[in-house]
C-alpha positions as a printed NumPy array, in Angstrom:
array([[-51.502, -10.048, 165.802],
       [-51.543, -10.868, 162.104],
       [-51.605, -14.537, 161.133],
       [-48.21 , -14.362, 159.453],
       [-45.652, -17.103, 159.851],
       [-42.799, -14.793, 160.761],
       [-44.846, -13.087, 163.437],
       [-45.82 , -16.081, 165.532],
       [-44.019, -16.484, 168.841],
       [-43.402, -19.959, 170.147],
       [-43.407, -19.295, 173.85 ],
       [-45.897, -22.106, 173.841],
       [-46.859, -25.262, 175.681],
       [-46.442, -23.854, 179.179],
       [-47.203, -26.064, 182.126],
       [-49.459, -24.652, 184.811],
       [-48.34 , -24.621, 188.437],
       [-45.51 , -27.068, 189.097],
       [-43.455, -29.48 , 186.976],
       [-44.446, -33.121, 186.797],
       [-42.121, -36.129, 186.899],
       [-41.48 , -35.493, 183.201],
       [-38.64 , -33.147, 184.173],
       [-36.788, -35.596, 186.358],
       [-34.98 , -37.443, 183.557],
       [-33.68 , -35.704, 180.488],
       [-32.345, -37.223, 177.278],
       [-29.62 , -35.668, 175.155],
       [-30.493, -32.162, 174.001],
       [-30.193, -33.   , 170.305],
       [-30.236, -35.886, 167.868],
       [-29.747, -35.886, 164.115],
       [-29.629, -32.749, 161.984],
       [-29.927, -29.31 , 163.655],
       [-33.391, -27.797, 163.23 ],
       [-32.328, -24.922, 160.997],
       [-30.37 , -27.277, 158.75 ],
       [-33.313, -29.676, 158.502],
       [-35.739, -26.879, 157.667],
       [-33.425, -24.901, 155.407],
       [-32.788, -21.171, 155.523],
       [-35.8  , -19.102, 154.43 ],
       [-35.126, -16.844, 151.428],
       [-34.425, -13.164, 152.167],
       [-37.349, -10.76 , 152.198],
       [-37.981,  -9.056, 148.85 ],
       [-36.617,  -5.516, 148.496],
       [-38.949,  -2.69 , 149.391],
       [-39.976,  -0.006, 146.93 ],
       [-42.407,   0.359, 144.048],
       [-42.755,  -2.599, 141.721],
       [-44.951,  -3.339, 138.748],
       [-46.355,  -6.817, 138.286],
       [-48.878,  -8.297, 135.888],
       [-51.852,  -9.929, 137.553],
       [-54.779, -11.954, 136.29 ],
       [-58.016, -10.004, 136.139],
       [-59.737, -12.802, 138.039],
       [-57.432, -14.342, 140.659],
       [-57.563, -18.093, 140.993],
       [-59.511, -19.375, 144.005],
       [-57.323, -20.58 , 146.86 ],
       [-56.583, -24.282, 146.905],
       [-58.689, -26.277, 149.339],
       [-56.693, -27.279, 152.396],
       [-57.454, -30.607, 154.058],
       [-56.424, -30.255, 157.719],
       [-54.588, -32.945, 159.682],
       [-56.685, -34.634, 162.37 ],
       [-54.339, -37.214, 163.933],
       [-50.607, -37.479, 164.677],
       [-48.827, -40.735, 165.504],
       [-45.239, -41.604, 166.343],
       [-45.591, -45.36 , 166.93 ],
       [-42.073, -45.942, 168.272],
       [-42.681, -43.376, 171.05 ],
       [-46.291, -44.188, 171.866],
       [-47.625, -40.881, 170.52 ],
       [-51.193, -40.99 , 169.184],
       [-52.96 , -37.645, 169.423],
       [-55.981, -35.972, 167.828],
       [-55.031, -32.729, 166.065],
       [-57.069, -29.505, 166.051],
       [-56.642, -26.571, 163.672],
       [-55.444, -23.601, 165.747],
       [-54.365, -20.015, 165.197],
       [-52.791, -17.233, 167.251],
       [-53.58 , -16.073, 170.791],
       [-54.087, -12.452, 171.735],
       [-50.49 , -12.136, 172.949],
       [-49.041, -13.421, 169.681],
       [-48.309, -17.011, 170.642],
       [-49.393, -20.059, 168.726],
       [-52.731, -21.235, 170.074],
       [-52.82 , -24.724, 171.575],
       [-55.686, -26.971, 172.677],
       [-56.29 , -26.809, 176.423],
       [-56.463, -30.6  , 176.565],
       [-52.895, -31.926, 176.887],
       [-53.943, -35.113, 175.101],
       [-54.543, -33.125, 171.9  ],
       [-52.179, -31.284, 169.56 ],
       [-52.675, -28.149, 167.474],
       [-51.843, -27.591, 163.798],
       [-50.988, -23.997, 162.872],
       [-53.732, -23.385, 160.316],
       [-52.217, -20.197, 158.898],
       [-49.195, -22.151, 157.682],
       [-48.775, -25.098, 155.322],
       [-50.693, -28.327, 155.73 ],
       [-48.531, -31.451, 156.048],
       [-47.256, -32.329, 152.585],
       [-47.469, -28.8  , 151.151],
       [-44.299, -26.789, 150.516],
       [-42.804, -25.373, 153.687],
       [-42.973, -26.288, 157.36 ],
       [-46.251, -27.65 , 158.761],
       [-46.198, -26.996, 162.504],
       [-47.959, -29.259, 165.022],
       [-47.495, -28.419, 168.704],
       [-48.888, -29.361, 172.093],
       [-48.507, -28.985, 175.845],
       [-45.854, -31.159, 177.456],
       [-47.774, -31.501, 180.72 ],
       [-50.18 , -29.885, 183.133],
       [-50.301, -29.992, 186.918],
       [-53.867, -31.359, 186.86 ],
       [-53.941, -33.326, 183.597],
       [-50.487, -34.878, 183.848],
       [-48.206, -35.624, 180.91 ],
       [-49.211, -34.372, 177.49 ],
       [-49.485, -36.519, 174.381],
       [-46.381, -34.903, 172.873],
       [-44.145, -35.319, 175.954],
       [-42.322, -38.301, 174.34 ],
       [-41.026, -35.999, 171.574],
       [-37.938, -35.458, 173.732],
       [-37.03 , -39.11 , 173.109],
       [-37.504, -39.178, 169.336],
       [-34.531, -39.771, 167.093],
       [-33.586, -39.893, 163.419],
       [-35.412, -42.672, 161.608],
       [-38.555, -42.617, 163.772],
       [-41.683, -42.884, 161.629],
       [-44.421, -40.251, 161.95 ],
       [-47.929, -40.773, 160.583],
       [-50.324, -37.911, 159.855],
       [-53.967, -38.57 , 159.012],
       [-55.974, -35.771, 157.414],
       [-59.719, -35.076, 157.46 ],
       [-60.18 , -37.013, 154.21 ],
       [-58.643, -40.129, 155.761],
       [-55.37 , -39.902, 153.828],
       [-52.296, -40.995, 155.78 ],
       [-48.909, -39.469, 154.984],
       [-45.682, -40.994, 156.293],
       [-42.728, -39.005, 157.557],
       [-39.276, -39.799, 158.925],
       [-37.618, -37.826, 161.719],
       [-34.341, -36.25 , 160.621],
       [-33.523, -34.16 , 163.685],
       [-34.465, -33.186, 167.22 ],
       [-33.151, -30.193, 169.127],
       [-33.768, -28.457, 172.466],
       [-33.945, -24.72 , 171.804],
       [-34.312, -21.753, 174.142],
       [-37.696, -20.13 , 173.489],
       [-36.028, -16.731, 173.325],
       [-33.779, -17.832, 170.467],
       [-36.095, -19.94 , 168.304],
       [-35.525, -19.64 , 164.535],
       [-39.155, -18.628, 164.006],
       [-38.762, -17.777, 160.3  ],
       [-37.428, -21.264, 159.635],
       [-39.99 , -23.026, 161.824],
       [-42.909, -21.354, 160.062],
       [-41.508, -21.052, 156.55 ],
       [-44.063, -21.374, 153.766],
       [-41.807, -22.447, 150.936],
       [-39.138, -25.02 , 150.234],
       [-39.368, -28.808, 150.607],
       [-42.276, -30.171, 152.685],
       [-41.336, -30.607, 156.324],
       [-43.299, -31.594, 159.413],
       [-42.241, -29.672, 162.532],
       [-43.375, -30.954, 165.928],
       [-43.015, -28.792, 169.037],
       [-43.536, -29.111, 172.772],
       [-41.812, -27.775, 175.891],
       [-38.601, -28.954, 177.492],
       [-35.574, -27.946, 179.49 ],
       [-35.701, -26.704, 183.082],
       [-38.971, -25.656, 184.68 ],
       [-39.05 , -21.969, 185.662],
       [-41.336, -21.475, 188.683],
       [-41.323, -17.704, 188.272],
       [-43.089, -17.998, 184.902],
       [-44.926, -21.252, 185.534],
       [-43.449, -22.962, 182.494],
       [-40.417, -24.467, 180.811],
       [-37.483, -22.501, 179.438],
       [-37.076, -24.351, 176.15 ],
       [-38.917, -26.011, 173.303],
       [-38.283, -29.503, 171.998],
       [-38.382, -29.204, 168.204],
       [-38.536, -32.281, 165.975],
       [-38.28 , -32.07 , 162.185],
       [-39.428, -34.831, 159.836],
       [-39.296, -35.153, 156.052],
       [-41.57 , -37.193, 153.767],
       [-40.785, -40.907, 153.822],
       [-39.321, -42.223, 150.625],
       [-41.29 , -44.794, 148.682],
       [-39.125, -47.687, 147.54 ]])
């Protein structure tokens, strides 16, 4: 599986075994702007065929990326360490095994760079209980999100939308887009628990934009 944004499946954050009490009460499926509207529509793929382009003889070194290490949503009680993660062997986004931690998709943008920075985590586990990101299902427009990076810099974000989306119909290109305005995309599981697959049918997707400085 190549580490390309468009190729990452988000059949992620599965619970193991049986659902916890998390599933017993469910908030509204959406709040604020729809996910695709909040993230914007990715540009079409460039046409195929031979092209000629001028390139520097010595390409510039890649910019140093400072990874996020902590995610907080104070109004919802979320405070989770963040690990840099990649892709599993079956093409899904890799997540930390500890439900108290979240994973940042390291092949995509870092928070604050152009495009959608994706941070995801397990909603629960039969042995570990509720995950740190379980309260995402209760977030709403205006909630503040704080991201601390490895250099100690804190960036502030504001939630603009939350939506419950079937994993089979996720707008993956939009979720993992690498261009456009900076967005922070938070993901965990939601919807009904499916015993036959040992996980939840849907993903809770929350999109935040940089907070404005007055």
